[in-house]
Structures are given as structure tokens and as C-alpha cells.
C-alpha positions in Angstrom: -3.7 3.4 3.0 -3.1 5.8 5.8 -5.2 4.0 8.4 -6.4 0.9 6.6 -6.1 -2.4 8.4 -4.5 -5.5 6.9 -7.9 -6.9 6.2 -9.0 -3.7 4.4 -5.8 -3.6 2.3 -6.3 -7.2 1.3 -9.5 -6.2 -0.5 -7.5 -4.3 -3.0 -6.5 -6.0 -6.3 -3.2 -7.8 -6.0 -2.8 -7.2 -2.3 -2.6 -10.3 -0.1 -1.4 -10.8 3.5 2.3 -10.4 2.7 1.9 -7.2 0.7 -0.6 -5.8 3.2 2.0 -6.4 6.0 4.7 -4.6 3.9 2.4 -1.6 3.4 1.7 -1.4 7.1 5.4 -1.8 7.9 6.3 0.9 5.5 3.6 3.2 7.0 4.8 2.5 10.5 8.5 3.0 9.8 8.0 6.2 7.8 5.4 7.9 9.7 2.6 7.2 7.2 2.2 8.1 3.6 2.3 11.7 2.4 1.4 10.8 -1.2 0.1 7.8 -3.1 3.3 7.8 -5.1 5.1 6.6 -2.0 3.5 3.2 -2.6 6.2 2.7 -5.2 8.7 2.5 -2.3 7.0 -0.5 -0.7 8.7 -3.8 -1.5 6.4 -5.8 -3.8 4.7 -2.9 -5.5 6.0 -2.5 -9.0 4.8 -0.3 -11.8 1.9 -2.5 -12.9 0.6 -3.0 -9.4 1.0 0.7 -8.6 -1.1 1.5 -11.7 -3.8 -0.9 -10.5 -3.9 0.7 -7.0 -3.2 4.4 -7.7 -6.8 5.4 -8.2 -8.2 3.2 -5.4 -6.2 4.5 -2.5 -5.3 7.8 -0.8 -2.6 8.7 1.7 
């Protein structure tokens, strides 16, 4: 998450080009991720998607 490219993010379950772009935009605007829980703040990541991703990513 912290340095992943859009292409790398798109390999995660439920992450396509739009969501990958949103994750990168959030990362850029907020100086990165300090915790995986911050993924919940990205538009398009709800509880279910967060649960799918939580164990697969790190800040």
C-alpha cells in the first residue's frame, strides 16, 4: 500500500483501476498510510472490502 503501483494494487481482490487510483490519491494527499485501518478512509472501501484486504496489505 505504502509504495505499491496501481498495477500492483489491482492484483488485490476487489481492486480495479478506479479504486487503485483512489488509494494512490489518498496516499499522496495524506502523506502515506500510517496504519492499515486508514484504508477505511479511502472512498470505495467499505467494511467488506476492508476485511478482504486487511490481511493482504501493510502501510
